[in-house]
N, C-alpha and C positions, 0 to 999 in steps of 0.2 A: 524451472527447477522444482523437482518433486522428490519426495523421500524414497529411499530404497525399500522401505517397509514402514508401516506404522503411520503415525499422525505428524504432520508438519503444521506449525503455525507461525508466530511472529518472526520476521527477520530481525537479526541481532548483529551488533558489532560490525556494521558495514563500514569498511575503511579501505583506503589505498595506502599500502605500506611498502616501501622500497620498490615502488613501481608496480606491485602486484595487488589486485583487488582481493579482499577477504570478505566473505559474507557468511555469517553464522545464522542458524535458525533454531527456533524451539522445536524439539523433537521428542516424541514418545515412541520409541522403536518397537515396543512389544505389542501394541494393539492400535486399532483405528479409533481410539478414544483418548480423551485427556487423562493424563496420569502424571507421575513424577517426571519432570521435563529434563532433558539433556540439551546440550548445545551441539548440534551438528556443525561442520565446518567445510566450506567450499572455497576454492580459489579460482581466479581467472586472470588472464593477461589482457582480455579484450572485452569483457562484460557480456559475452555471448556463449563462450565455451567454458563450462565450469567443471572442475574436478573435485569430487568428494574426498575429503581428507579424513584421517582418524578423528573420532569424536573428541571435541575440545574439553567439554565439561560434563561431568556426571554428578548426580545428586548423592554424593558419598561422604559429605562432611556433616558434622553435628548441626551446623547452622543452615544447611540447604538440603537436608535429606528428603524433603518432600518436593524438591524441584529447584533447579537452577533457572530462575525466571528471567524475563527479558532484560536487556541492557544494551550497552554500546561499547565502542572500542576507542582507544586513544594511544598516542605515542608519548612516553615519558622517559627521558634520559636515553633516547634512541632505541627504546624497547617498546614493543607492542604490549598493551595492557587491555584486559577485558574488565568491564564494570557491570555487574549484574545483581539481581535481587536473589538473595537466598531465602527460600520459603521453608518454614518449619512449622509443623503442628505438634504442640506439646501433648502431654498425657491426657489433658482435658479437651483435646482437639481444638485448642485455641491457636490461631495463627500468630506467628512471629516472623516479621519481615525485617531483614537487614540488607544493606547494600555492600557488596563484596568485590574484591579485586582478585584477578588472576593474571599470570603472565606466562609466556612460553619458556621452556627450559631446554629447547634444542634449536639448532640453527634453521631447521626446516619449518619451524613454527607449528609442529604437529603434536607436541606434548605440552601440557600446561600444568603449572602448580598453582594452588590456591593460596592467596596471601591473607585471606580472612576478611571479616567485616570491617568496613571503614566508616559506615554510618550505622549506629547501633540500634536504632529504632525510630519510629515516627515521632514528630513533635507533639506536644500537648494539644489536645483538642482534635486529634485525628485517630482513625482506626488503623488496624494493622494492614488494611488494604493500601499499601504504600510501596510502590514498585516502579520498575522500568526506567532506571536512570539514563539520561542522555547527556553526555558531557561535551564541553567545548572550552576553548581558551580565548580570553579577551584581555588585551593589555597585560599580558604575562600573568594573568590570574585565571584559575580554573573555575568553571561554573557548571552546574548541572541542574536540570529540571527533573522532577519526579511526579508521577501520577499519584493522587491521594484521594482519600475519602474523609470528610469531616465526621465528627461524632453525631452530627445532625443528618448524616447519610446523604451528603451532597458532594459533588465532585469538584476538585480544584487541582491546580498545578503549583507545586512548591519549588522555590528557587534556593539553591545552596551555592556556597563558594568555598574556595580552598587555595592556599598558597602552593601546596605540593601534591594535590589530588589524593591525599591520604587522611589529613585532618580537615574535616568539613564543618562549616558553620551554616546553620539554618538562617536564611534571610527573611523570606516572606512568601505568602501565597501571591501569585502574580496574575492568575486568570482562573475563571470558573464561577460556580454559583455564588452569588452575593458580591462579586467583584465587578467594577466598571458597569454596574447596572444590569448585569446578567442575572436572570431569575429562571427557575425551573430548568436548570441546565444539567440535569441528570444526577445519578447517585454515585458515579465514579468516573474519573478522567484517566483513561489508560494511554500508555505509549506516547507521552508528549515529546516533541522535538522542536527546539527553538534554534533558528539560524538566520544569518544575514543573507538577504537576497536583493540585489539591485538597489541597495540603499535603504531597505526596510528590514525589520525583524519579523520574520514569519514564524508562527507557532502552529504546528500541525498536531493532531492527536485524535483520540477516540473517546468522546464523552458517552458513557453508557446511560441509557434511560431518558434521552431527550425525545420529545414528541415530534411527529411529522409537522412540517411547516410548509403548506402549499405543496410544491413539487419536491421539496427537500426532505431528507432524513426519513425514508420509508423502510429502511432495513431494521432488523431486530437490534443491532448495534451499529452505530454510524461513525463516520469519519468526517474530518473537515479541517479548516484552517482559519486563523486570524492573520491580518496584516497590520502591523503597528510599529511601535518603537519602544525598546526597553531602555529605561533610564537606569544605568548601572549604579549611579550614585544614590538614587532614592529607592531603587528596586521597584519601580512602578512600570508596568507594561500598559501603555495606551494603545488601544487597538480598535479596529472597525468590527463589522458584523462577522459572525461565524458562517462560513460558506462551505458547501461540500467540496471535497478535494476530488473524489471519484464518485460518480452518480450511479454506478452499477450495482449489481446484486451482491457480489462477493468482493470486498476490498476492505482490509482492516490492518491496523498496526503498521502504517507506513513508517519507514526510517530512511533518513538521508545521510549523505556524506559529502564532503568537499573533495573533489578529485584534484590531482596535481595540476591539471590544465585549467582549473578554475570553475569547472562545471559543478553545480549542485545536483547530485544524483539521488534517485529514490528507488527503493524496492518495497514491496508490500505483500502481505499475505492475501492470496485470493481465496478467502474464506471468511466466515463470520463465527464468533463464539456461539456455542449452543446449536450450531447447525452442522451436524456431522453425518447426515444421511445421504450418501452419494454412492453411485454404482461402483466406484473404484474400490469400495470396501470389500467387494467380492474378490479382489485381487490383492488384498492385504496392504493397501496404502490409501491415504486420503490427503487432499489439499496440495496447493502449489504456491510458488511465489510468482509475482508479476514479472514481466519484462522490466529491465532497468530503464528508468526514464530520467530525462533532464528537466529541471524546473526553471521557469522564467516568470518574471513579474511584468505583466502587460496591463496598463491602465488600472493599476491597483489590484489586479487579480492574478492568482497563480495559474499558470498554464503548464501542462505536462506534455512532453514529446518523447517518443521512443528514441533512445540514443542512436546516433548515426551508425554505430558499429553494426546494427542489425541488418544493414544493407548487404553486408558480407554473406549473409545466409541465403541470398537469392540465387537459386540454381538456374531457373529458366523463367520466361515470362510470356504471357499472351496479352497483346494490346489491341484494343478495338479502336477503330478510327473515329474521329469526332463526328457526332451525328445528332440530329434532332430526334426526340422521342415523344410520341403522342400516345393517347389512351388506347389506340389500336395496336401498339407495338410493344415489344418487350425484348430485353437482352437476357439470354440465359446460357449457362455453361455448367458443366459437371467437373468436379475435381476431387482429389483426395482431401481429407479434412486437415490439411496442414499448409496454409498459404497466407500471403499478405495481399490485401486488395486495396488499391488506391483509386479513388473516384473524385472527380471534380465536375460539378454541374452548375450551370448558369441559366438565367432567365427561367427560373422554376415558377410554374403556374399550377397550383393544385398541390397534390401530395405525391412526392417522390418516395418510392419504397424499394427496399431490398429484402429478399427472403434468403436467408443463409441456412445451411445445414438442412435443406429441404429434401425430405424423403417421404413421399406420400402426404399424409396429413400433418406431419411433424416438421416444424421449421421455427426459426427465430426471425421476427420481422423488425427491420430498422426503417423508420419513416420520418419524413420532414414535411410539415404542412406550411406552405408559403403564406397562407392567409393568416395564420396565428403565430408563426414563428416557433411552433412546438416541435422539438426533436424527441423521438420516442424509440425505446428499445423494448420490444414486447416478446416474451418467451412463453406466453400462455398456451401456445401450440407446440411447445417443446416436449421432448419425450419424458423427461424426469422433472425439470423445474417449471415454475410458472411465474406469473406476475409481470408487471411492466414498470419501467422507470422513464422519466421524461424531464425536459428542461426547456427553457426559452433561449433561443440563440439571438445573437446581436444583429444578424443579417437575415433578410427575408427572401431574397431572390437567388441566392447562391449557396452552395454546400460543398465542403471538402471533407472527405473521409479517408482515414488510414486505418484499416481493419486487420488485426492479426488473429488468425484462427488456428489454434494448435491442438487439434484432435478433440479436446474437451474444454479448452480455455479460449475465451473470447475477450479481446481488448480493442475498444473502438475509440480512436482519437478523432475528435470533431473540430474542424476549422483550425488546424495546426495546433491542437491542444487546448483550445478554448474550453472544451468540456471533454471528459473521458468517462466511458462506461465499461466496466470490467465485470466478468462473471463466468460461471461454468455452464457449458452446454454439452450435452451428450447425444451426438447424432445416432440415428437408428442404424447406420451402417458406415463403413469406411469411406465410401464415395457418396457425395451428396451434390445437390444442385444449388446454384445461386441464380436468382432472377431479379432483374431491375425493371420496374414499371413506373408509369406516371399516370395519374388520373386525368390530367389535362395535357401539359406539354412542358418540355425543358430541353436544354441542349447539354448533352454529355460531352464535356470538353476532354475528359480523360477517364479511361477505364483500363486498368492494368492489373492482371493477376500475376503475382510472383509466386512460383512454387518453391518450397523449401525442401 
């Protein structure tokens, strides 16, 4: 999903209502830069074909004239509601943040009226960097988490509750710097989302200002998750370590929803704050949303998988027979830059690598070293972007990849979603090469390219 013009960022209001999926996103329609944000609105019946609807929210009220910032959606009294942050700058250019409601006024859910602020300002001890409400219901009571910044300029997540989703009570900070032993955890915690997943309470979000830790958190602004348990009686959230949700170059502001069939679904912005220099600007648009993913908790860690509905997009396929691959051999093919690639390899000895979007000296290299267990995505030879990201995999002698490449968008699912790497890649031309090589040997059990 990309904007018709201008700048797209955070997904908002992701929900399934009356059987139809609604996904809103932050949008500045007038330029490829951040400005006063609107809420664009898209709908889908199948999570893969999306229709752009009339704009849902515009910054036209006294309390949100500098932007309708991120938020979520919920159903109250059988009506869809939007819960968002109103951003206002006063005459002294001081920020005022309020949490606001809106709801549709037509049966097509295409026109919205604003109901005004329902949380009037941040609690004592916090700055006006107070935003991104994510709402849910538990035991017939409403709760929401909000990203916040303390007056000491550290990031935390705040918990609120309500009987009616209109009158809200501040409860406590539940995660962030200075809580549960966390230190040096950044200066702001954006886009928190707390939800139940397979018997645990998972909190995902984007702490700004955390430092790299080994192979983790090497983007300018990062994403990740905690797995734990929220005690609603004591408002204590007990959790484990903070782990990357997506290890790629561009992935931010993920938001989830619970589908009618019980799946926990996720969409994210394939971009990073303060990084808006991309060649699409020449065509008057920038940034995209990820494929919709389903979340799963496996051995205490969150795994992401592209939703099964994406298989409907497969138009044709080319499949290679099972074969052994040694250092003197390679598999290579050309295709247009819009495809899905499935690879399963076993008995890997040495380094197995794939070069994607290869045109001359430009390519992205995906590699796995069986000796170290390091999986790496390297775009230092790409046309516009550079750098590399890596992680350790739990297995050493086998690898399973599902790769989606959509012209300039790359999403790599490793070992059935054990790890995911997302980012932007801009090939030198519309048709490029893919090459598979091994420094020693391996068995390619499956290699299929699905054209879209």
